[in-house]
C-alpha positions as CSV (number, residue, x, y, z in Angstrom):
1,X,2.2,-13.1,-8.5
2,X,-1.4,-13.4,-9.7
3,X,-2.0,-11.7,-13.1
4,X,-5.2,-9.8,-13.5
5,X,-6.3,-8.9,-17.1
6,X,-8.7,-6.1,-18.0
7,X,-9.4,-6.6,-21.7
8,X,-11.7,-3.6,-21.8
9,X,-8.9,-1.1,-21.3
10,X,-6.1,-3.5,-22.4
11,X,-4.3,-3.4,-19.1
12,X,-2.8,-6.0,-16.8
13,X,-2.0,-5.8,-13.1
14,X,0.0,-8.2,-11.0
15,X,-1.0,-8.9,-7.4
16,X,0.6,-10.5,-4.4
17,X,0.0,-10.3,-0.7
18,X,3.3,-10.3,1.2
19,X,3.9,-12.4,4.3
20,X,3.2,-9.4,6.5
21,X,-0.2,-8.9,4.9
22,X,0.7,-5.9,2.8
23,X,-1.1,-6.2,-0.6
24,X,1.2,-5.2,-3.5
25,X,-0.1,-4.3,-7.0
26,X,2.2,-3.8,-10.0
27,X,0.9,-2.3,-13.3
28,X,3.6,-2.5,-16.0
29,X,3.5,0.4,-18.4
30,X,6.1,-0.4,-21.1
31,X,5.2,2.8,-23.0
32,X,6.4,5.0,-20.1
33,X,10.0,6.0,-19.7
34,X,9.8,6.7,-16.0
35,X,9.0,4.6,-13.0
36,X,6.4,5.6,-10.4
37,X,5.4,4.1,-7.1
38,X,2.4,4.8,-4.9
39,X,1.7,3.7,-1.3
40,X,-1.9,3.7,-0.1
41,X,-2.3,2.9,3.6
42,X,-5.6,2.1,5.2
43,X,-4.8,4.8,7.7
44,X,-5.6,8.5,7.7
45,X,-5.7,11.6,9.9
46,X,-8.7,10.4,11.9
47,X,-7.6,6.8,12.3
48,X,-5.9,6.7,15.8
49,X,-7.2,3.4,17.2
50,X,-6.5,0.0,15.8
51,X,-6.9,-3.7,16.8
52,X,-3.6,-5.6,16.8
53,X,-4.5,-8.7,14.6
54,X,-2.0,-10.9,16.6
55,X,-3.2,-10.0,20.1
56,X,-6.7,-8.7,19.5
57,X,-5.8,-5.8,21.8
58,X,-6.7,-2.2,21.0
59,X,-3.8,0.1,20.4
60,X,-3.8,3.9,20.0
61,X,-1.3,5.9,17.9
62,X,-0.5,9.6,18.1
63,X,-2.0,12.2,15.8
64,X,0.0,12.6,12.6
65,X,0.8,8.9,12.1
66,X,-0.4,9.0,8.4
67,X,1.8,12.0,7.7
68,X,4.7,10.2,9.4
69,X,4.2,7.2,7.2
70,X,4.2,9.4,4.2
71,X,7.7,10.7,5.1
72,X,9.0,7.2,5.9
73,X,8.1,6.2,2.3
74,X,10.7,8.6,0.9
75,X,13.3,8.3,3.6
76,X,15.8,6.1,1.6
77,X,16.5,5.6,-2.1
């Protein structure tokens, strides 16, 4: 993972892009006693048409796909 330092606010972030293209950022917070995760998808309620990067073909998804992804995030432990 690539380490990114911000000396102004004394924080460090680790970054890696997974083989499927998903960018992952980790921000260690040793002073916290709980763990948190956040998923930010480049997809929202008005995003219904996409270009498949493998085939360059346009695909359409049904309304509610962003909400569906939100629920999938918390499906399993």
